[in-house]
N, C-alpha and C positions, 0 to 999 in steps of 0.2 A: 462415628462421631467425629466432628471436627474439634481439634485441640485449640487452646487459646494461641498458642505458638502458630499453628497453621493459619488461623484467622489474621493474625498480626501480619504474617508473611504476604499472604494473599492481598489484604487491603494495602500493604506497602507497594505491592507490584502495580497499582494504580498510578504509580509516579514513576518517571523516568529514572530518576537517580537510583532508586531501589531495583528496578529492573535490571539496570547496568551493575550495581552492585552484586547482586545474586545471580545474575545472568540467566534470569527466568522471566517468562511471560505467561499470561493465561488466556484461555478462549472459553466461550460459552455457548451453549445450545447444542444439540444432538448433531445437526447437519455439519456445523463447523468442527466440533471436536471429532466426529467420525473421518471427516477429511484429513484432518492433522494426525490422527492416530494412524492412518495408512499411508504417511508420508515419511520423510526421513528425519522428522522432528522427534527428538528423545523425549518420551513421556517422564515428567518427574512425579506426577501424582493425578489421579482423577477421583473427582467427588461427583456422584450421581444419586439422583432419587428414584431412579428406575434401572432395574436390572436389564438394560437394553445392550449392554457391551458382553454379556456372557462372561466367559472366563478370561476375556483379554486383560492381560497384566493384572492378574488377580492380587499380586502381592503390592500393586502400585493404585489399588482401586478400593475406595472407600464408600459404602452405601450410606447416606445421609438423609435427613428429613428436609421437607420444604423450608421449615423454619430456619434450619442450619445453612441451607443454600442462600437463603435471603441474607444471612450475616456475610457471607463472602462475595456475593454477586455484585457486579457494577451495574447490572440492568434494572430499570424500573420494575420490570416483571421478569424475575428469574426463570430460566427455561431448561429445566431437567438435570443439567449436568455443567460442571465447571472443571476444565483441566489445565493444569500447569506444565508448561514445556520448557525444555533447556533452550536457550537462544543459541542459533547455530553461528558458526566462526563467521567473522566479518567477511563480506563478498569483495572481491577486486572490481573495479570499475572495468567494463568490457570496452575493447577497441575493435569490434566487428559485428556485423549484424544489424539489426534494427533495435535502437536503444532509446528509451524515454529518459530525459534529464529533467528534473523538477527543481526550479529555482524558488525556494522559500515558500514552497506550499505548506500552509500551517494547519489547515482544517483536517482532523483525522478521518473524518467521513469521506472527504475528497480524495486523501491519499488511498483510503481502502478501496474505493470505487475505481481509482485509476489502476491499482493493481489487479482488481478483478478484470478490468478491461483488457489490460495487457494479456492476461491469461487467455481470455477469450479470443483475442487477435493474435496469439502466438508470439507475443513480444516477450522475450525471456528475462530481460533485465531493465532495471530503473536505476538511474543515478541521481541520487539526492544531495542537494546542497546540505551543509552542516546545519543549517537554521531550519530546514524542513521538519515538520512533525515526525515523531518516532513511529517507525513502521510497526512496533510491538505495542503501541498505545492499544489498550483494550478496545476502544472505539474504532481504530483503524482495523484491527484483527477482525472484529465483528463484521465491518463493512465488506471485507475481502470474501467472505462466505466460503474461506478454505482456500482461496487462490494464493495466499501467502505462501503456501507450501510449494508452489510452482514456479513463482516469480523471483528472482534474485533481486534484492535491494541493497545497494551499497551508498554508503555516505562518504563524501569527500569533499575536497575543495573544488567547486564546480567550474571556477575560473581556470584553475591549473588543469583540470580534467579536459575541458573543451580547448585549451591552448595547444594540448599536446596529442588531441585525437586526430587520427588519420581518416575521418569521415566527414561527409557533409554535414552542416549542422543548420537545422531547420527551426525558425522561431516564429511564433503566432503573433501579428501585429495588425491592428486596425488598418494600416495603410500598405500591408503586404500584398501579394499578388493572389489572384483568386484561386483557392485550392482546387477547385473543380476544373481549372484549366491546365493544370500541371501534371506532368509525367514524373512520378517518383520511382526510384530505384528500390531494391531490397535491403540497401544499407544506408544508415544515416542516423544522426540524432535528432529526435524531436524534443524541443525545449519547451516546456510549459511554465508560466510564470505564476508568482503570487496572486491569490484571489483578489486583493484590493490594488495592488500597484503593478501587476504584471510582471514582465521581466526586466530585471534591474539593469541599470546602464552598464556595468561592468560585464555583465553577460551578453547584453546587446551587441557589443562591439566584436564578439567571437562569432555571431550568427553569420553564416555565409548565404543564406537563402530566407528570405522574409516572405511568409504567406498568411493568408487571411482567410477566414469563413465570412462570405459576404452576407449582409443583411437584406432580406427580401421583403421586410415590412413596409407598407406604403409610406409611412411617415419617417421612417429611418431613424428613430430616436432612442432604440434599445441601446443602452451603453456597452453592454459586453455580455458574453455567455459564462455561465459557471465554469470553471476549469475542468470539472469532471465531464459535464456535457460536450464542451469543446473536444476533449480527448476522444470521445467516442467517435465523433465526426472525423476527426483528423486521422485516427488509426484506421477507420473504415477506408478511407480515400488512399492510404498509404498501401493497404492490403487488396484494393480493388483490381489493380493491374497485374497482381502477382498469380 
């Protein structure tokens, strides 16, 4: 049975200020929850309508009804379980390898998809500007499909980070050089901008190499690509030569 206090806590975790206050977040669905249970994330409590997790963390597991799950779920159609985890300690911004930097990406689904893409392409770290959507937003966690357990996400002053990093900084622009004609190394920072406004003027000044995904449509009128879609193409090109 879910108590009133537990319902209040989990409902509160849908908001960033309460996630920060309690240092907790939640994930839903058997696939995502199983991924996180086998990761380094510390389980706070697991609520499930099915005995699919066996005796795992029995003292932190509560069998509940579908009606109770609906009371705590953030999904339109709840999916069997919801697990609350402790947030990991803040991650330092890296200065080596291939890094993704996000400049004010605000859509939780986009961030979640980018995290999942980083996992797929073996990019271990993302540096987010302080205005980016929270990586532990329930919609973001859901969109990662468990990849949030394997990709480090740091939040920092992006301008200060890029000013001090000793890596080439790549930015995506409509007037950049054709990405399919470039030779990329295995290290660098890939900057991706806001969904509506692209890379901010302050960050643009710190980009050392402008790149672009060319349009092949006959009319050449498509304004831009979704940031997550663009990410998949860019990451693929950086990994193609490795």
